OpenMM code with the backbone's topology and positions (N, CA, C; nanometers):
from openmm import Vec3, app, unit

residues = "MET LEU LYS PHE ILE GLU LYS GLY PHE PHE TYR GLY LEU ILE LEU GLY GLY SER MET GLY PHE PHE VAL ILE PRO TYR LYS GLU VAL GLU SER VAL GLY ASP GLY ALA THR GLU THR THR TYR LEU ASN LEU SER ASP PHE ILE ILE HIS LEU ILE ARG PHE SER VAL VAL ILE ALA VAL VAL GLY ALA VAL ILE GLY PHE PHE LEU TYR ARG LYS LYS SER LEU GLU".split()
positions = [
    Vec3(0.0824, -0.1183, 0.0000),
    Vec3(0.0000, 0.0000, 0.0000),
    Vec3(0.0876, 0.1257, 0.0000),
    Vec3(0.1898, 0.1252, 0.0827),
    Vec3(0.2754, 0.2425, 0.0931),
    Vec3(0.3460, 0.2702, -0.0388),
    Vec3(0.3772, 0.1644, -0.1132),
    Vec3(0.4459, 0.1804, -0.2415),
    Vec3(0.3569, 0.2557, -0.3410),
    Vec3(0.2283, 0.2261, -0.3437),
    Vec3(0.1353, 0.2960, -0.4331),
    Vec3(0.1264, 0.4443, -0.3972),
    Vec3(0.1183, 0.4731, -0.2690),
    Vec3(0.1065, 0.6122, -0.2246),
    Vec3(0.2360, 0.6879, -0.2535),
    Vec3(0.3511, 0.6248, -0.2280),
    Vec3(0.4795, 0.6902, -0.2557),
    Vec3(0.4974, 0.7168, -0.4046),
    Vec3(0.4617, 0.6192, -0.4868),
    Vec3(0.4718, 0.6388, -0.6315),
    Vec3(0.3799, 0.7508, -0.6774),
    Vec3(0.2582, 0.7525, -0.6271),
    Vec3(0.1640, 0.8581, -0.6638),
    Vec3(0.2142, 0.9949, -0.6227),
    Vec3(0.2735, 1.0042, -0.5030),
    Vec3(0.3279, 1.1314, -0.4558),
    Vec3(0.4456, 1.1748, -0.5423),
    Vec3(0.5355, 1.0828, -0.5699),
    Vec3(0.6541, 1.1155, -0.6492),
    Vec3(0.6169, 1.1579, -0.7909),
    Vec3(0.5298, 1.0808, -0.8558),
    Vec3(0.4878, 1.1167, -0.9917),
    Vec3(0.4092, 1.2471, -0.9918),
    Vec3(0.3296, 1.2697, -0.8905),
    Vec3(0.2563, 1.3950, -0.8792),
    Vec3(0.3492, 1.5132, -0.8596),
    Vec3(0.4567, 1.4932, -0.7828),
    Vec3(0.5539, 1.5995, -0.7614),
    Vec3(0.6242, 1.6354, -0.8923),
    Vec3(0.6624, 1.5353, -0.9687),
    Vec3(0.7274, 1.5614, -1.0978),
    Vec3(0.6297, 1.6271, -1.1944),
    Vec3(0.5085, 1.5754, -1.2015),
    Vec3(0.4078, 1.6331, -1.2903),
    Vec3(0.3722, 1.7745, -1.2484),
    Vec3(0.3573, 1.7987, -1.1201),
    Vec3(0.3249, 1.9319, -1.0700),
    Vec3(0.4353, 2.0318, -1.0986),
    Vec3(0.5604, 1.9897, -1.0824),
    Vec3(0.6721, 2.0786, -1.1142),
    Vec3(0.6778, 2.1118, -1.2615),
    Vec3(0.6516, 2.0133, -1.3447),
    Vec3(0.6530, 2.0372, -1.4890),
    Vec3(0.5376, 2.1274, -1.5318),
    Vec3(0.4198, 2.1019, -1.4783),
    Vec3(0.3043, 2.1840, -1.5135),
    Vec3(0.3167, 2.3250, -1.4575),
    Vec3(0.3825, 2.3372, -1.3436),
    Vec3(0.3966, 2.4669, -1.2793),
    Vec3(0.4688, 2.5689, -1.3647),
    Vec3(0.5647, 2.5239, -1.4435),
    Vec3(0.6362, 2.6164, -1.5304),
    Vec3(0.5433, 2.6806, -1.6328),
    Vec3(0.4384, 2.6087, -1.6712),
    Vec3(0.3455, 2.6613, -1.7704),
    Vec3(0.2273, 2.7348, -1.7086),
    Vec3(0.1918, 2.7013, -1.5857),
    Vec3(0.0710, 2.7554, -1.5238),
    Vec3(0.0989, 2.8806, -1.4402),
    Vec3(0.2091, 2.8821, -1.3688),
    Vec3(0.2380, 2.9922, -1.2765),
    Vec3(0.2909, 3.1124, -1.3548),
    Vec3(0.2259, 3.2269, -1.3408),
    Vec3(0.2735, 3.3460, -1.4137),
    Vec3(0.4027, 3.3989, -1.3524),
    Vec3(0.4949, 3.4382, -1.4377),
    Vec3(0.6217, 3.4922, -1.3892),
    Vec3(0.6326, 3.6423, -1.4125),
    Vec3(0.5294, 3.7007, -1.4730),
    Vec3(0.5306, 3.8450, -1.4951),
    Vec3(0.3883, 3.8983, -1.4942),
    Vec3(0.3768, 4.0284, -1.4687),
    Vec3(0.2484, 4.0973, -1.4739),
    Vec3(0.2612, 4.2114, -1.5740),
    Vec3(0.1651, 4.2215, -1.6636),
    Vec3(0.1657, 4.3278, -1.7627),
    Vec3(0.0468, 4.4181, -1.7343),
    Vec3(0.0740, 4.5467, -1.7113),
    Vec3(-0.0307, 4.6437, -1.6799),
    Vec3(-0.0305, 4.7528, -1.7858),
    Vec3(-0.1493, 4.7975, -1.8212),
    Vec3(-0.1625, 4.9100, -1.9122),
    Vec3(-0.1591, 5.0386, -1.8301),
    Vec3(-0.0690, 5.1296, -1.8663),
    Vec3(-0.0558, 5.2545, -1.7909),
    Vec3(-0.1154, 5.3724, -1.8667),
    Vec3(-0.1745, 5.3485, -1.9802),
    Vec3(-0.2401, 5.4549, -2.0558),
    Vec3(-0.1640, 5.4899, -2.1824),
    Vec3(-0.2349, 5.5471, -2.2784),
    Vec3(-0.1800, 5.5880, -2.4078),
    Vec3(-0.1109, 5.4731, -2.4810),
    Vec3(-0.1582, 5.3532, -2.4630),
    Vec3(-0.1016, 5.2382, -2.5324),
    Vec3(0.0278, 5.1864, -2.4730),
    Vec3(0.0725, 5.2429, -2.3639),
    Vec3(0.1966, 5.1979, -2.2998),
    Vec3(0.1652, 5.0893, -2.1976),
    Vec3(0.2553, 4.9967, -2.1844),
    Vec3(0.2404, 4.8896, -2.0861),
    Vec3(0.3617, 4.8865, -1.9944),
    Vec3(0.3375, 4.8361, -1.8746),
    Vec3(0.4447, 4.8197, -1.7769),
    Vec3(0.4527, 4.6723, -1.7408),
    Vec3(0.5710, 4.6144, -1.7539),
    Vec3(0.5911, 4.4741, -1.7245),
    Vec3(0.6713, 4.4600, -1.5956),
    Vec3(0.6170, 4.3835, -1.5014),
    Vec3(0.6848, 4.3589, -1.3742),
    Vec3(0.7085, 4.2088, -1.3620),
    Vec3(0.8343, 4.1702, -1.3444),
    Vec3(0.8704, 4.0298, -1.3308),
    Vec3(0.8786, 3.9919, -1.1835),
    Vec3(0.8394, 3.8673, -1.1512),
    Vec3(0.8504, 3.8168, -1.0155),
    Vec3(0.9969, 3.7892, -0.9833),
    Vec3(1.0324, 3.8033, -0.8570),
    Vec3(1.1650, 3.7614, -0.8132),
    Vec3(1.1755, 3.6104, -0.8267),
    Vec3(1.2961, 3.5617, -0.8446),
    Vec3(1.3164, 3.4179, -0.8604),
    Vec3(1.2701, 3.3424, -0.7362),
    Vec3(1.2961, 3.3953, -0.6184),
    Vec3(1.2550, 3.3268, -0.4953),
    Vec3(1.1025, 3.3188, -0.4847),
    Vec3(1.0322, 3.4241, -0.5244),
    Vec3(0.8852, 3.4206, -0.5225),
    Vec3(0.8318, 3.3170, -0.6206),
    Vec3(0.8920, 3.3100, -0.7382),
    Vec3(0.8490, 3.2131, -0.8389),
    Vec3(0.8730, 3.0708, -0.7899),
    Vec3(0.9879, 3.0463, -0.7276),
    Vec3(1.0195, 2.9116, -0.6792),
    Vec3(0.9249, 2.8711, -0.5671),
    Vec3(0.8910, 2.9628, -0.4790),
    Vec3(0.7970, 2.9309, -0.3706),
    Vec3(0.6601, 2.8937, -0.4269),
    Vec3(0.6112, 2.9686, -0.5248),
    Vec3(0.4833, 2.9344, -0.5885),
    Vec3(0.4926, 2.8001, -0.6603),
    Vec3(0.6061, 2.7746, -0.7242),
    Vec3(0.6251, 2.6489, -0.7956),
    Vec3(0.6263, 2.5306, -0.7001),
    Vec3(0.6946, 2.5433, -0.5877),
    Vec3(0.6995, 2.4341, -0.4898),
    Vec3(0.5612, 2.4100, -0.4298),
    Vec3(0.4897, 2.5178, -0.3987),
    Vec3(0.3554, 2.5032, -0.3421),
    Vec3(0.2630, 2.4312, -0.4402),
    Vec3(0.2685, 2.4700, -0.5672),
    Vec3(0.1861, 2.4062, -0.6697),
    Vec3(0.2241, 2.2584, -0.6843),
    Vec3(0.3542, 2.2288, -0.6827),
    Vec3(0.4015, 2.0912, -0.6975),
    Vec3(0.3565, 2.0032, -0.5817),
    Vec3(0.3619, 2.0555, -0.4603),
    Vec3(0.3226, 1.9756, -0.3436),
    Vec3(0.1724, 1.9481, -0.3457),
    Vec3(0.0932, 2.0440, -0.3877),
    Vec3(-0.0518, 2.0213, -0.3962),
    Vec3(-0.0817, 1.9112, -0.4974),
    Vec3(-0.0184, 1.9159, -0.6137),
    Vec3(-0.0391, 1.8118, -0.7148),
    Vec3(0.0133, 1.6778, -0.6634),
    Vec3(0.1228, 1.6776, -0.5869),
    Vec3(0.1772, 1.5540, -0.5310),
    Vec3(0.0804, 1.4914, -0.4315),
    Vec3(0.0159, 1.5718, -0.3493),
    Vec3(-0.0820, 1.5185, -0.2538),
    Vec3(-0.2014, 1.4597, -0.3289),
    Vec3(-0.2431, 1.5259, -0.4350),
    Vec3(-0.3516, 1.4707, -0.5175),
    Vec3(-0.3083, 1.3367, -0.5772),
    Vec3(-0.1829, 1.3283, -0.6229),
    Vec3(-0.1306, 1.2023, -0.6755),
    Vec3(-0.1260, 1.0939, -0.5704),
    Vec3(-0.0913, 1.1279, -0.4471),
    Vec3(-0.0895, 1.0293, -0.3389),
    Vec3(-0.2300, 0.9789, -0.3088),
    Vec3(-0.3273, 1.0675, -0.3108),
    Vec3(-0.4668, 1.0266, -0.2883),
    Vec3(-0.5134, 0.9344, -0.4006),
    Vec3(-0.4779, 0.9677, -0.5233),
    Vec3(-0.5141, 0.8805, -0.6361),
    Vec3(-0.4475, 0.7446, -0.6213),
    Vec3(-0.3190, 0.7429, -0.5791),
    Vec3(-0.2501, 0.6163, -0.5552),
    Vec3(-0.3174, 0.5342, -0.4477),
    Vec3(-0.3646, 0.5993, -0.3422),
    Vec3(-0.4353, 0.5286, -0.2355),
    Vec3(-0.5627, 0.4642, -0.2878),
    Vec3(-0.6401, 0.5388, -0.3660),
    Vec3(-0.7648, 0.4832, -0.4178),
    Vec3(-0.7395, 0.3747, -0.5222),
    Vec3(-0.6317, 0.3865, -0.5998),
    Vec3(-0.5980, 0.2786, -0.6932),
    Vec3(-0.5593, 0.1520, -0.6181),
    Vec3(-0.4886, 0.1665, -0.5060),
    Vec3(-0.4542, 0.0499, -0.4248),
    Vec3(-0.5798, -0.0156, -0.3685),
    Vec3(-0.6714, 0.0667, -0.3188),
    Vec3(-0.7953, 0.0100, -0.2638),
    Vec3(-0.8750, -0.0623, -0.3718),
    Vec3(-0.8777, -0.0039, -0.4919),
    Vec3(-0.9509, -0.0687, -0.6015),
    Vec3(-0.8848, -0.2003, -0.6394),
    Vec3(-0.7521, -0.2028, -0.6422),
    Vec3(-0.6804, -0.3243, -0.6789),
    Vec3(-0.6959, -0.4315, -0.5707),
    Vec3(-0.6949, -0.3926, -0.4443),
    Vec3(-0.7047, -0.4894, -0.3366),
    Vec3(-0.8461, -0.5474, -0.3248),
    Vec3(-0.9475, -0.4764, -0.3697),
    Vec3(-1.0852, -0.5265, -0.3626),
    Vec3(-1.1149, -0.6251, -0.4744),
    Vec3(-1.0348, -0.6248, -0.5788),
    Vec3(-1.0608, -0.7171, -0.6921),
    Vec3(-1.0186, -0.8562, -0.6632),
] * unit.nanometer
topology = app.Topology()
chain = topology.addChain("A")
for resn in residues:
    res = topology.addResidue(resn, chain)
    for name in ("N", "CA", "C"):
        topology.addAtom(name, app.Element.getBySymbol(name[0]), res)
């Protein structure tokens, strides 16, 4: 049982980290008027913290899925 949960967590962590690069915004673009825009980039530490948080949430979801897959397999 623990092996299924660990695998689900690990795969979820890798998947969450990979998806995080595409989902988490690293810049904000604001219109300041007259067609001009202002671009503000996040600090690297802020981006990494958001990325780790997103990865851990996806990893926990993966662990829950692994748990339910184990229960389904053990009931068969």
